[in-house]
LONU-806988 format. One record per residue: residue in three letters; y negated, x negated, z of N, C-alpha, C in turn. Coordinates in steps of 0.05 Angstrom, whole numbers, plus 5000, padded with zeros to 4 digits. Layout:
REM residues N
ALAYXZYXZYXZ...
END
This chain:
REM residues 826
UNK560178904580559979134598559779394582UNK560479614595560479874582558180034594UNK556480134577554180284587554980554597UNK556880674585557880934594560880914598UNK561680964623564580924630565581194640UNK566781354623567781614633570281584650UNK570381734672572781734689574981894675UNK577481784674579681924661580882124679UNK581182364669582482574684584882664667UNK587182644677589582714662590283004667UNK591183134646592083414648595083424643UNK596083664640598883694635599683544610UNK601883414611602783264588602082974590UNK600682894611599982614614602282474628UNK603182264616605482114628604781824628UNK606081684647605781394649607981274631UNK607181124612609181024593609980734600UNK608180584614608880294618607380194642UNK608580004656607279884679607879584678UNK605779414679606279124679604078974694UNK604478724702602578564719601978304706UNK599378234706598577964696596877824717UNK596877554716595377394735593277224721UNK590877234729588777074717587076954739UNK587076704741585476574761586476634789UNK584876774804585576834832586177124836UNK586377284814586877574817589277654800UNK590377874808592678004794591878284788UNK592778394764592078664757594678804749UNK594979054758597179224749596079424728UNK597279424705596379594684598279834681UNK597180064679598680314675597680444649UNK599580494630598780624605599280924608UNK597181064601597281364604596681484578UNK598281674570597781834546596682094554UNK594282154544592982404553592482574528UNK592982824531592483014509589583094509UNK588383084532585483164533583982964551UNK581882874541580182694557577382814560UNK576682854585573882954591572582764610UNK569982794612568482634631567382804654UNK567282674677566182814700563282724704UNK562182834724559282764728558982504743UNK561082374753560682124769561781894753UNK560081704749560881454736560681234757UNK562881094762562980884783562780614770UNK560880454778560580174769560280004794UNK561079764792560779584816557979564826UNK557579644850554979604863552979824856UNK553580024839551580234832552980494827UNK551480704829552580974824550581124805UNK551581244784549881394766551081674763UNK549481874758550282144756549482254729UNK551382364715550882484688551982764688UNK551082924670552183194667554883184652UNK556483394654559083394640558683374610UNK559883164600559683124571562383044560UNK562783074535565282994522564582734507UNK566082524514565582274501568182164490UNK567881964473570181824462569681534465UNK571781374470571581084474573080944452UNK571980734443573280574422575380394435UNK577380324421579480144433578179884443UNK579179804466578079564479575879614499UNK574679844498572579904518573879964544UNK572479894567573479954594571280054611UNK572080174633570180274653571580294680UNK569880294701570980324728571580614734UNK573980654744574780924752573880964781UNK574480774798573580774826573480484835UNK573180424861572780154871575279984864UNK574779774848576779574841579079704824UNK578479924810580380044791578780094765UNK579779984742578380024717580280154697UNK579080284678580580414656579880274630UNK581980214613581480084588582580264566UNK580880314546581680474523583380294504UNK585980384500587780224482587480324454UNK588180584449587780704423588181004426UNK586781144410586981434410586781544438UNK588881674447588881794473590281624494UNK590681364488592181194508590081034524UNK590181064550588380924569589980774589UNK589280514593590580354614588980364640UNK590180434662588880434688589680174702UNK587780004707588279734718587079704746UNK588679724767587679664794587579354798UNK585379254810585078974814586178894841UNK588178724841589478634866588778334869UNK587578264893586677984897588677834913UNK589477604904591177424919589377204931UNK589777124956588076914969588276664953UNK585976554944585976304929586476064948UNK587275844938587775604955585175514968UNK585375434993582975345009582275055002UNK579875004991579174734984578274575008UNK577874315004576874135025573974065018UNK572174115037569374055032568773765039UNK567273635022566573355026564873305051UNK563373515059561773475083563273525109UNK565873585107567573615130567473885143UNK565874065132565674335144567674515130UNK568174745143570074935132568775085108UNK570275135087569175285064568675575073UNK566975715058566275995064567276175041UNK567876425049568776615029566376745015UNK566476754988564276864972565477074954UNK564277314955565277544939564677484910UNK566677554892566277514864564177714853UNK563277664829561277834817562178124814UNK564878164810565878434806565978594833UNK565578454855565478584881568278644892UNK570378564878573078624887574378384901UNK574278164889575677924900573577724910UNK574677514922572877304933574077034926UNK572476834929573376554925572076374946UNK573076124948571975934968569675774956UNK567675724973565575534965564775354988UNK563875114982562974925003559874955003UNK558875065025555975105027554474835027UNK552074835018550374595019549174575048UNK550074365063549274345091548274065096UNK545674025101544473765105543273765133UNK543573545147542473515174541173245177UNK539373235197537972985204537272985233UNK537372755246536872735275536272445282UNK535372415307534972145318532672005305UNK533271755295531071575288530671505259UNK530971645238532871875237535371795222UNK537471955228539971935214540272185196UNK541472145173541772365154544672405147UNK545372655142547972735131547272915107UNK547972815083547272955058548873215056UNK548173365035549673615030552673575027UNK553473345017556273285013557473115035UNK555973075057557072935080556772635080UNK554972525063554672235063552572165085UNK553371975103551671895126550071645120UNK547471645127545871405125543471435144UNK542171205150539771195167537471085151UNK535071185156532771095141530271115159UNK528870885163526670875181523970875166UNK523571075149521071095135518871205152UNK516371165144514071245160512171425143UNK513371575124511771745107512872025107UNK511872185088512872455083514672455059UNK517072575061519172545041520272815032UNK521372825008522773054998525573065009UNK526273275024529073315032530573465010UNK529373695001530773854981528673954961UNK529173924936527774054914529774124893UNK529074324876530774384854530474194831UNK532674124818532473954794531374124771UNK532574354766531574554747530174764762UNK527474784760525974964777526575254770UNK527675404789528175684786526475854805UNK525675734828524175864848521375734849UNK519275904850516575794850515975654876UNK514875404873513875254896515875244918UNK518375154912520475144932521074854938UNK521474804964522274534973522174515004UNK523774325014523774265042523073965045UNK521273905064520173625066520273545096UNK520273285100520273175127518072975130UNK516572985152514472795158515472615181UNK515972365176516972175196514772005206UNK515171895230513171705242514671505258UNK513471265262514671055278514571145308UNK516871175320516971275347517571065368UNK517270805360517570595380515170405377UNK514670245398512370075399512469845379UNK514869785369515169565350514969655322UNK514669915317514570025290517069955274UNK519369975287521869895275523370145265UNK523470355281524970595274523070835273UNK524071045260522371285257523771525269UNK522271735273523271985283521972215267UNK523272445265521972665251519772775268UNK517572845254515172965268514673245259UNK514873305233514373565223516273635201UNK517473875202519073975180517474175164UNK517374155138515674315121517474465101UNK517074735100518574905082516575055064UNK516875025038515075155019516675365003UNK515575595001516775804984514575984973UNK514275964947512276114933509476074945UNK508176264957505476244967505276144995UNK507476095009507376035037508475755043UNK507175625062508075355071508375375101UNK510875335111511475345139511675055149UNK510375005172510574745185511574785213UNK513674645220514774645247514374365258UNK512374335276511474075284512474025313UNK513173765318513873685345511473665362UNK511573795385509273795404509273545421UNK511673465431511973235448514173065437UNK513772795433515872625422518372635439UNK520672635425523272625438523672855457UNK522673095449522973335466523373575449UNK524773775460525374025445522974215447UNK520674135438518274305439516974285412UNK516574515399515374515372513374745371UNK511674745350509874965345510075025315UNK509675275308510075375280507375465269UNK506775375244504475475230505275565202UNK503875755191504275845164501575815149UNK501575665128499175595114496975495133UNK497875315150496075175170494975355191UNK495975595194495075785215497475835234UNK496875815260498975865280499876155278UNK502476205281503576475280505376525304UNK505676775311507476865332510176935320UNK512176865335514976925326515977185340UNK517577335326518577295299516377365278UNK516477225256514577255234516177335209UNK515177545196516577645172514477725152UNK514377585129512377645109513077515083UNK512677665061512977555034515677405031UNK517877525040520477415035521177185054UNK519677145076520276935095520677065123UNK522776975136523277055164523276805181UNK521676795202521676575221522176685249UNK524176575263524776675289526076455306UNK526276505332527576325350530476385352UNK532076175352534976215356535875995375UNK536176065400536875865420534675655423UNK535375405420533375185422531975135396UNK532775275374531775225348529675425339UNK528075335320526375515304527575535276UNK527975775267529475825242527575945221UNK527575815197526175935174528276035155UNK528276295151530276425135528976545110UNK530376495087529476615061531776785051UNK531777045058534077215051534677225021UNK532577215005532977234976534676994966UNK534376764979535876524971538276474989UNK538676655008540976635027540976355040UNK538676255047538575995060536976005086UNK537475815104535875795128535575505135UNK533275445148532675175157532075195187UNK533275015203532775005232531574735239UNK529974745261528774495271528074545301UNK528574335317527974365346526474125357UNK525373955340523873725350525473475350UNK528173495352529873255352531673255327UNK532273485316534173495294533473735276UNK534373715251534073935232536673985217UNK536974215206539174275189538274465167UNK539474435143538774605120541374715109UNK541674975108544075105097543275265072UNK544575215050543975345025546575425011UNK546675654997549175734984549675564959UNK552175494956552875334932552575504907UNK552975764909552775934885550075934873UNK547875884890545175884879544075604875UNK545175404890543975144889545874924881UNK548374994875550274784867549374634843UNK549574364845548874174823545874194816UNK544274314834541374344827539574264850UNK540374064865538673974887538173674884UNK535873584893535273294893533473244917UNK533372984925531872904949533572744968UNK532572704992534072545011536672685020UNK536872945016539373085023541473065000UNK540772944978542672904957543173144939UNK545273114922545973324903548373484915UNK547973744916550073914928552173984907UNK554373824906556473884887559173804898UNK559373764925561873694938562873424928UNK560973254921561772984911559672784921UNK560472594937558572404949557672194930UNK558872174906558371954888555471954878UNK554272194875551572214865549472294886UNK550172264911548272354932545872164934UNK546071914925543871724927542271724901UNK541771954889540371964863537371934866UNK536171774848533371724848531871944833UNK529271954835527772164820528172144789UNK528871904779529271884750532071944742UNK533772024760536572094754538571874757UNK537571624761539471404766540571414794UNK542771284798544071274824543471004837UNK542371014861541670764876544070644888UNK543870384896546070244908546770374935UNK544870464949545270594975543170804979UNK543770994997541871205003539471105018UNK539670875032537370755045535270675025UNK536170565002534270494980533170754967UNK534970944963534171194950532071344966UNK532271334993530571505009527671445006UNK526971185002524171105001522871204975UNK524471264955523271354929522471654929UNK523171794951522472074952519972134968UNK518171944969515571984983513972194967UNK512372344982510472534970507672464980UNK505772564966502972514973502272654999UNK501272495018500472595045497672495051UNK495572665050492772565055492472415082UNK494172495101493872365128495172085128UNK496672015107497871755106497271615079UNK494871505077493971385051495671145043UNK497071025063498670795056501270865042UNK501871125041504371215027503671304999UNK505171214980504871294952507571344940UNK507871574926510471634913511171424893UNK513771354892514771174872514670884880UNK513770814904513670534912516470424915UNK516970184906519570054909519669934937UNK521669984953521769874980521969574980UNK520569444999520569155000523069045014UNK524469215029526869125043528769355045UNK531269295049533269495053533569545083UNK532969795092533069845120535969805131UNK536169695154538769645166539769895180UNK542269955177543470185189545070115213UNK545069875221546569785245544969595261UNK545369575287543869395303544169105294UNK541968955297542068675289543968515307UNK543868565333545568435352547568635365UNK549968545369551968725382551068795410UNK551669045418550869125445552969315456UNK552769365481554569565494553369835490UNK554870015476553670275471553470435496UNK551770635495551270815518553770975524UNK554171035550556471195557556271475546UNK553771555539553471825526554971845500UNK554971615485556371615459559371665462UNK560471565484563371595488564171885491UNK562272055499562972335502563872465476UNK562872345453563572465427566572445422UNK567872235432570772195428572372305451UNK570972395473572472475496573372765495UNK574272855518575473125520573373335517UNK570873265522568773465521568573585493UNK568573415473568273505445570973525431UNK573173485445575773485432576373745417UNK575573975427576174225411574974225384UNK572874065379571474065354572573855334UNK574073665344574973445327576473535302UNK577973755305579573845282577873985262UNK575474065269573674205251571574015238UNK570373845256568373655246568973395259UNK569273185243569972915254567372785266UNK567672645288565272545302564572255294UNK565972125275565471845269562571785263UNK561371935245558671875236556671935258UNK557172135273555272195295555471985317UNK557971875321558271655340556871405331UNK556971345305555571105294552571135298UNK551571375293548671415298547871395327UNK549671495344549071475373549071185383UNK550971025373550970745381548470595371UNK547670665346545270535335542870595352UNK542570855360540170925376540270795404UNK542570785416542770665443542270365443UNK542770235420542269945419539469875410UNK538370015390535769955380533570065398UNK533970305408531970435426533270525452UNK533970335469535470405493533870575513UNK531270575511529670715532528670985524UNK529271075500528271335491530271565493UNK532771505501534871715504535271865478UNK534971725456535371865430538371915425UNK540171805442542971875439543472175441UNK541672305457542072595461541972745434UNK540372635416540072785390542672775375UNK544172555377546772535362548772735374UNK548772755401550572945414549673235408UNK547073275407546073545403546673645374UNK546273475354546773555327549773595322UNK551373425335554273455332555173725344UNK554073785368554774035381553874275364UNK551474245352550474465335552274495310UNK553174275299554974295275557574425283UNK558574355307561074485317560674785321UNK558274855332557675135337557575285310UNK556675155290556575275263559375335253UNK561375185263564175235256565575405278UNK563875545293564775735314566275595337UNK565575335341566775185364564375115382UNK564275225406562075185424562874975445UNK561174775450561774565469559474555490UNK560274585515558274555537558174265545UNK556374105533556373815536554173705553UNK551873855556549573745570550173695600UNK551973855611552673815640554173555645UNK555173425624556673175627554972925623UNK552272955621550572725615549072635639UNK549772725663548472645688545472685687UNK544672905674541872975673540172835652UNK541372645637539772505617538972685594UNK540872865586540273045564540073335574UNK539073365598538873635609536673795594UNK536974055595534974235581534074435602UNK531474445607530274615627529274875615UNK530175095626529275355616527075475633UNK525575675623523675815639524975945663UNK523476005684524576105709525976375705UNK525176535685526376795682528776785663UNK529676545654531976525636533876315646UNK536276315635538276125643539375985618UNK540175735622541275575599544175655594UNK544875675569547675715561548175545537UNK550375405538551275245515552375415493UNK553275655500554575825481553376105483UNK551176145469549876395468549776505440UNK548976755436548976875409546776755392UNK547376745366545376645347542876815348UNK543277075348541077265352541677435377UNK539877405396540377535422539977835420UNK541677985433541478275433538978365448UNK537478545436535078645448535178955450UNK533179065464533079355467532579475439UNK531379325421530679435395532879395374UNK534979235381537079185361539679315370UNK541479335351544079465357546179255361UNK547779295382549879095388552079105367UNK552479335354554579355335554079195309UNK551479125304550878985280551678695281UNK552078585304552678295307555678255306UNK556678145284559478095281560077795278UNK558077625278558477335274559777215298UNK561577025294562876885316561476625323UNK559276555308557776315313556176345339UNK555876115352554376115377552275895377UNK550375915395548075735395547275675424UNK546575425430545575365457542575445458UNK541775505483538975585487538575715513UNK536275835517535475975541535776275536UNK537376415552537976695548537476845574UNK537177105570536777285593539177275612UNK538877285638541177275657542877525653UNK545377505662547277725661546077965675UNK546478195664545378435675542578505664UNK541478325647538978385634539178325604UNK537278405589537178345561534378315552UNK534078185529531378135518530278405508UNK527678445515526478705507526278725477UNK525178515464524878515435524678225426UNK525278185401525077905391522277795392UNK520277965391517577875393516377905421UNK517778015439516878045467518877905485UNK518177665493520077485507520077565537UNK521277795543521477895570524278005574UNK525577925596528178025603527978275620UNK529378485612529178735627531978825635UNK532078975657534679095666535179355651UNK533079505647533379755633531379755610UNK532079875588530279875565528180095569UNK525880015577523680205580521380125562UNK519180035575516879945560515879675570UNK514779515553513479265560510779255546UNK508579245561505979235549504878945547UNK502178925544500978665541501178505567UNK501578635589501878485615504578365619UNK506478415600509178305601510778395625UNK510078615636511478725659513278955650UNK515878945655517679155647517079415662UNK517179645647516779905659519080085651UNK519780265670521880455664520680715651UNK522380855637521381105625520381295647UNK518081405642516881585662515181445683UNK515181185683513581035703510681045696UNK508981105716506081105712504980845725UNK502980735711501780485720498980455708UNK497480275720494780225711494679935701UNK493579895677493279635665490779635649UNK489279415651486679385637484879635641UNK484979735666483379965675483880205657UNK486380245651487280485637489780595652UNK489880855654492180985667494181035645UNK496580915649498680915628501181035639UNK502881125620505581225627507481125605UNK509781045614511880955595513581185586UNK513481245560514981475549516981365529UNK519181495527521281425508520481535481UNK520781365460520081445433517181365427UNK516481385402513681315394513081035400UNK510580985408509780715415510580635443UNK511680825458512680755485510680795507UNK508380665505506280685527503980845516UNK503181045532500981225526498881185548UNK496381135541494381075561491881235557UNK490281275578487681405577485881255597UNK483281265593481481115610481781195639UNK481581005657481881045686479281175697UNK479581375713477281505725476881405753UNK474381365760473581255786472481485803UNK472981465829471881665848468981615852UNK467381825857464581805860463881675887UNK461781515888460981385913457881395914UNK456981385939454081395944452881115941UNK450881085924449680825919447680765942UNK447780525954445880455975443180395963UNK441080415979438380355971437780055977UNK437179915956436779625960433779555959UNK432179685977429379625979428979365996UNK426779245994426279006009426378765991UNK424678575997424478335980427078175982UNK428078095959430477925958433078085955UNK433078345960435578505959435978595930UNK438578605921439278715895442078835896UNK442678995876445279125875447378935864UNK449778935877451978765869454478945868UNK455978895846458579045843460778855853UNK462178955874464378805886467078935879UNK469078755879471778855873472779035896UNK473779265888474879455907477779385912UNK478479305936481179235942483179465938UNK482179705940483979935937484180015907UNK482079955891482180035863480479825848UNK481879625836480479405823478879485799UNK479479725788478079815765475379955772UNK475080015797472580165805471079985825UNK469179835817467779655835465979815855UNK465479685878463779805898460979695896UNK458979865897456179775895455179715924UNK454279465929453179395955450479245950UNK448979225972446479085971446978795981UNK446078605964446478325971443678185971UNK443577985988441077835989441177595971UNK439177565954438977335936436277205941UNK436276975955433776855963432176755938UNK433476715915432076635891430076845882UNK430377095892428577305884426177315902UNK426177155924423877155942421477025930UNK419077145935416577035923415276825942UNK415776845968414576655987415976385984UNK414276175979415375915976414875746002UNK416575556006416275386030413775216027UNK412075196049409675046048410274746048UNK408274586039408574296040407174196065UNK408674086083407574006109406473726107UNK404473676125403273406126405273216140UNK404572956137406272756148406572786178UNK409072766188409672806216410473086222UNK410473266203411273546207413373616186UNK415073806193417173896175417274196174UNK418474296152418674586148421074696164UNK420674906178422775056191422675346181UNK424975456177424975736168426975896184UNK426576156185428476336197428176606183UNK430276756182430277016170430377226192UNK428277376193428277596214430477786209UNK431377916230433578106228432878336209UNK434778396191434378616173432878536147UNK432078286145430578196121432277996106UNK431377946082432777756064431277496061UNK428677506058427077266053426277126078UNK426276856078425676706102422676696107UNK421976636133419276596142419076296148UNK416876166137416675876140414375806159UNK414675566173412475456189412975156191UNK410675006195410874716198410874646228UNK412874496236413174416264413174116266UNK412073996288412073706291414873586292UNK415173356281417773216280418173036304UNK416073016322416172846345416372546336UNK414572466318414472196308411572096309UNK411171836305408571716302407971696272UNK405471706265404571686237402471466235UNK402871286217400871076212401070996183UNK398771016169398570936141400771056124UNK400971326125402771476107405771406112UNK406371326137409071276144409671396171UNK412171476175413071596200414771396215UNK414471396242415971206259417171366282UNK419771306287421171446309420271326335UNK420471476357419771366383421271116389UNK419970926403421070666412421470476389UNK420570546365420770356342418070216339UNK418169966329415669806326414069916303UNK411369896306409569986285407769756278UNK407569686253405769476244403069586238UNK401169506256398369586252396869346239UNK396969116252396068866240397468646255UNK397168396244398668176255397568076282UNK395268186290394068096315394868276338UNK396568486333397268666354400268726352UNK401568766376404268856378404069156385UNK405069336367404869616371407669746370UNK408069976384410570126382409970416387UNK411770586377411470876379412570966406UNK410871116421411671216447412671496445UNK413771596467414671876469412372066477UNK410071956483407872116491406572246467UNK405872506470404772666448401772706451UNK400372676429397572736428397273036426UNK395973166446395873456447394373566422UNK392273436414390773546391392173516365UNK393373276360394773236334397673316334UNK398873346358401673406362403473186350UNK402272936348403872706339404172516362UNK406272356362406672166383404571936381UNK403871826405401771626407402971346402UNK401371186388402070906383400670726404UNK402170566418401170386438401170096427UNK398869946432398569676420397669476441UNK398369226438397468996454396668776436UNK394368626443393468406427395268166431UNK395768016409397367776411395767546423UNK396567396444395067176456394766946436UNK392366806438391866586419391866316433UNK392666106420392665826430390165696419UNK388165626437385565516427385765226419UNK387865086424387964796419388064736389UNK386664526381386764416354386964116356UNK388163996336388363706335385563576333UNK385363316342382763176340381763176311UNK379263226307378063246280378263526269UNK379463706283379763986273378364176293UNK377264386283375964596299377064866290UNK377465046310378565316304376265486293UNK376765606270374765776257375966036249UNK374466256251375566516244376166536214UNK378466666208379366706180380266996177UNK379467116156380167396151383267426149UNK384367606163387267656162388767496183UNK387467306197388767146217387667236245UNK389567256263388867366290387067166305UNK387966926307386566726323385066526307UNK384566576282383366376265385266156259UNK384265946246385965716240384365466246UNK385865246250384664986255383764876229UNK381164826226380064716201378964436206UNK379664246188378763976191375763956186UNK374363836206371363806203370563516204UNK372363336212371763056214374062896203UNK373462646196375562466186376962336210UNK379462316209381062186230382161936217UNK381361696227382061446215383761296236UNK386061196226387861036244387060746240UNK386060616262385260336261387560146263UNK386959886260389059686260390459666287UNK389059726309390359716335391559986343UNK392160166323393560416327391860616343UNK389260576344387460776356386260946334UNK385361186342384261376323381161366325UNK379961366302377061356300376161606286UNK374561766298373662016287370761986277UNK370462046251367862026238366962286226UNK364362336229363262576215362762506186UNK362562706169361862646141359262496139UNK359262276122356962106119356661886140UNK358361876159358161676181359761436175UNK358661186183360060936179360360806207UNK362560666211363060516236364560266230UNK363860046245365459806243367859826261UNK369959686253372259676270371459546296UNK372159666319371359546345372359266349UNK374559186336375658926340375058736316UNK373858846295373458676272370958786257UNK368758626259366358716246366458706216UNK368558566205368758546176370058796164UNK371058986180372259226171370459466177UNK369659616156367859836158369260096150UNK369160296167370360566161368160756155UNK368760936136366761136128368161406123UNK366661616124367661896119365762026099UNK366862126078365262246057366462526050UNK364762726046365662986039365263026009UNK367363045995367263075965368563335958UNK366963515947367963775937369563915960UNK368363945983369464076006371963936016UNK372463696008374663536018373663296032UNK374663236057373963006072375662766064UNK374262556054375662316045374762076062UNK376661956075376061716091376561466075UNK374961256080375361006065374960766085UNK376260546077376160296093375160076075UNK372959936083371859716068372059466084UNK373059246072373258996085371458786072UNK369858646089367958436078369458176079UNK369658046055370957786053368757566054UNK369057386073367057176077367556936059UNK365456806051365756556036367156336053UNK368256146040369555926055367455786073UNK368255736098366355616118367755396132UNK366555166132367654936146365454836166UNK366054876191364054806212363454506212UNK365454346205365054056206363153966184UNK362754136164361054066141358154166146UNK357654256170355054376175353354176191UNK350854196186348954046203348954166230UNK348854016249348854126277346554316281UNK347254546294345254746301344554926279UNK345854896257345055076234347055306230UNK349155326246351155546242349955806251UNK349855996234348856256240350556476226UNK350256726235351656956222349957076200UNK351257156179349857296159348957566169UNK347057696156346057956166348358166169UNK350558136156352658336159354158306186UNK353458086201354658056226357557966225UNK358457896201361357836198361757546190UNK360257446171360657186159358756976171UNK359756726173358156506183357156336159UNK354856206164353656026144352255806159UNK351655586144350255356156349055186135UNK347554986144346454796125348354566122UNK349154486097351154276094350054006102UNK352053826109351353556118350353386095UNK351853376074351253186052349753326030UNK349753176007348153275984349453535975UNK347853675962348753945953351053915932UNK352954105934355154115915354354315893UNK355154265869354354445848355354725853UNK353754905842354555195844357155235827UNK359155365838361855405825363055675831UNK365255735816366755995819368855965841UNK368856145860370956145881372556415879UNK375156395882376856635881377656735908UNK378156995910379157115935380957365927UNK382657435944384457665939383657885960UNK383258125950382558335968383158605954UNK383258825970383659095960381059205948UNK381159345927378859485915379059775923UNK376959875936376760155944374360285930UNK374860515916372760645901373160945903UNK371161085914371161375917373661465931UNK374361325952376661405969379261325958UNK379361205933381861115921382060815924UNK384460715927384860425935386960305917UNK386560045911388659905895391159875911UNK393359865897395959845910396259575923UNK395659365909395859085919393058955920UNK392958725933390458575933389858475904UNK387358475897386558405870384958135871UNK385557965852383957705850381157765840UNK379257695857376457725850375057455852UNK372857425839371357175838368557205848UNK367456985857364656975866363456705861UNK360756705860359356445856358556335883UNK359156085887358455955912357755665907UNK355755565921355055285918352655205935UNK351654975930349454875946346854985940UNK346855175922344355315916343355465940UNK345255485959344555625984344755925981UNK345756005959346056295955348756355943UNK349456615942352056695930351856985921UNK353657055904353857335894356557445901UNK356557705909359157835918359358105905UNK361658165893362058435880362758635902UNK361258855901361859085919363259305903UNK365759355910367359555895366259835899UNK365359895924364360165929361860215913UNK360160005911357660035896358059985866UNK360459865860361159805832358859635819UNK357859425835355759255825355758985841UNK354258805831354058545846351658555865UNK352158455889350058425909349258125909UNK346658075908345657795906344257705932UNK344657445937342957325959340257235946UNK338657115963336057035952336156775937UNK338456635939338656385924339456445896UNK339456235879339856285851342456175841UNK344456125859347156055849348456325841UNK348456365815349356625805351056605780UNK352256825772354156825750352656765724UNK354056595709352956545683354756665661UNK357256725667359056845647361057035662UNK361257285654363057485668364757635647UNK366557775659368457945642369058205658UNK369858415643370558665656373558695656UNK374758745680377658785682378259065694UNK380659145690381559415699383659385720UNK383659575739385759585760386359875766UNK388759945773389660225779389360275809UNK387860485815387360565843388960815850UNK390160815873391761045883390061215901UNK389861465896388161655911389761795932UNK388461905953389862055974391262305964UNK390262415942391562655932394162595918UNK394862335914397362255901397062185872UNK394762235860394462155832393061885830UNK393161765807392061495803389761505783UNK387761315786385561295767385360995758UNK384260965735383760685725380860605731UNK380560365743377860275752377160015739UNK374759985729373859725717371959575737UNK372459315740370759155758369958895743UNK367858755754366758525740368158275751UNK369058105733370457865741368757625731UNK367957455751366157225745367756995734UNK367056905711368556685699367156405704UNK364456415707363056155713360456215728UNK359656015744357156045760355255805754UNK352755855759350755645756348255705772UNK346855495780344355535795342155585775UNK340855805781338755885763336055895778UNK334055775766331455775778330056035773UNK330956255786329756515783329256635810UNK327556825810326956955835329257155842UNK330157145866332457305875331557605875UNK332957775860332258065859334858225855UNK334558495852336858675849337458735820UNK336758545803337258595774340258595768UNK340958735747343758755739344158635712UNK346458515709347258405683348158625665UNK348258555639349058765620351958865624UNK353558685637356358765641356658975663UNK354459025679354759225701354359505691UNK353759545666353359815656356059955654UNK357060065675359760195676359460495675UNK361360625663361360925660362261055686UNK363260895705364461015729362560995753UNK359860965749357960965771357861225785UNK357561225810357661475825355161635822UNK355461895822353162075820351762115847UNK353162045868352062085894350461835902UNK347761825897346161575900345761515930UNK345361725945344761675973347161555987UNK349561645980351961535993352361245985UNK351961185960352260905951350160725965UNK347860825968345860655982346660586010UNK347860776023348760716051350960516051UNK352760536031354960336029353960056023UNK351860046005350659785999349459656023UNK348059816039346859706063348959606082UNK351359756083353459686102354759426095UNK354959356070356459116062354558896051UNK352058936056350058726047350658466061UNK350958256046351757996057349257826065UNK347057876053344657706058342257886060UNK340157776070337557906069335557716059UNK333457816048331457636037330057476058
END
């Protein structure tokens, strides 16, 4: 380069000596040789892209030096006073073919005169998800982590990169969808996150803080463009778009060619190295490569960078299926205008995959949408959503209308229409015809460009209005809206005297900024509290006219009251179980309560035989209490005995009934006297007599006396009201001694006659007795094993075997029983 490039001015004598043309690369130059007698410099030095001003000076140039004379014309010093004037003439270079299928773009050369073709770096992703690398290589990858889409191989820009956060968007965790697109540039991190799965709704944050669009700071521009949110970095001539279903990244080849890595591949118009791993090796497929570009994400601890995938993700359905009719639109007449610019094969394959693997999520729409967006990038707009029978419809706000072909940047009142020369179009929601967007940051459609304040209501120039209790006017120029505090008309304040009244500010229907002061009643301010009324009375209140606080009084409820309970008229009232009571409608004048009327319950005086009615506390008529024993005799008649009373059976003197009161319980017992064997034929005539018990017969024997011996008998044992279950074998001494001994179970001892035929050897046996209460007791009795006649005086002596622990404590009762069953008398 030449630091000082004097402009050649020819004077008289300057002639053109030669003219010739050379071609180098894509440009041609015509050289003109000029011989000048005088060379001077002017004050203007022209260099590409800059202008410098110097004072008039005389300079000389060495042979070979050159300088710009004017735009795309340079002067070259040949020798001495010979200068070649070389105008640069550009010939259109041949148009290359871009591997990604898009049209190449024209890029101005560094000299600012000519241009050349370049294939921009253009990477897209959509669906579940499908990727198209910078060089147009298509693949699908169902990762569930955060991945590098683009980073520089040789770092030239601080903290630069684009990343994608994917998540499993089906219940089987088979396929993934994009959730958040992340753009990092120097000190800022932009996150465009999907608000609702499978929907065109996103939210934008910068450094984890929500921002309003458009956003412009530190070399970043973020704005809405149709259905997309766009992150633009003018310094790098790149932009990133995302709409919740798809993303695209456009970067200039001149700045990023051969210097990108990640899931978007290497931007060099060659698909051979698009599946490059972080270590520089080329993977077998991009599906394998994609998993190696994981980044650390604290929200996903299961993801670690550098993990080797355990399986190769499938890019085609496992089972063949009938693709959705939406996919056929890509090959139909709807998209036909775009076929010559962008081929639909790869988008069709992605659409078929989505319709087969996830038939219920309508992810096919994303393939159609990204293909339409790619076509629009090539200036081919396709109105395709109207052909999907509402499946892929897009609903706009009520004040806007949907257009498949709208401007990339919508014209606003603050922008100039002449600045927009791009032929690219974008689908989205736009202001209706006859209106325009007020400003990129004020999403309001206006018919005329006036003012729009915080209330989002369009105002015309000169229009006066009130907002936020300020009187405003819309003026052209400056900030547009000029406001001053709203003034309220004076009003007379009412006097709010009286208990419970207070001042209240009410909305004025005529002027909402100037409230009206009125007096309102608030009963919570009243000091008088409602009294607590006694049972049968209730509180009634009324507010006298012109007052706020109520006046209370207790009034009767017209009920009966008994034992802290209220009873309605005609309802029964329990006073006690001996009376039938009910509440009447009659009112007691003194108490002002209803009167309770009662009637005594009639009593039945009858009681069963042996029972007497006795008064009992809590019982109306008393209860029948047993006072005598009721004994059922053998002839089914009832015998009633008082406690301590004994009676013989009317039909059998050998059966004795008794009644004993033990511990306030009446116990009846039956005793049977068993007589010794008696043979009338063995008696001397006239000697048959009854024993003193009136039951057994005895006589004087005919022949010589028989030895005294043991005789057995079977009988029930009864003791203290308890009785053996079966008859028990008992023994007795009997013989010609003229006497005998008999065991009395009730007395639990032996009763002796006056003769001396008595036991000589005995034993103690046990028997189980069943009591009236249902329980059983064990009883011991004396069993005679042998008898003999003893020459002793007959007395009430007892043998040592009679010392039993079960003798009764009630001596008087036992004495009576002994007398009742005594078999002999002295």
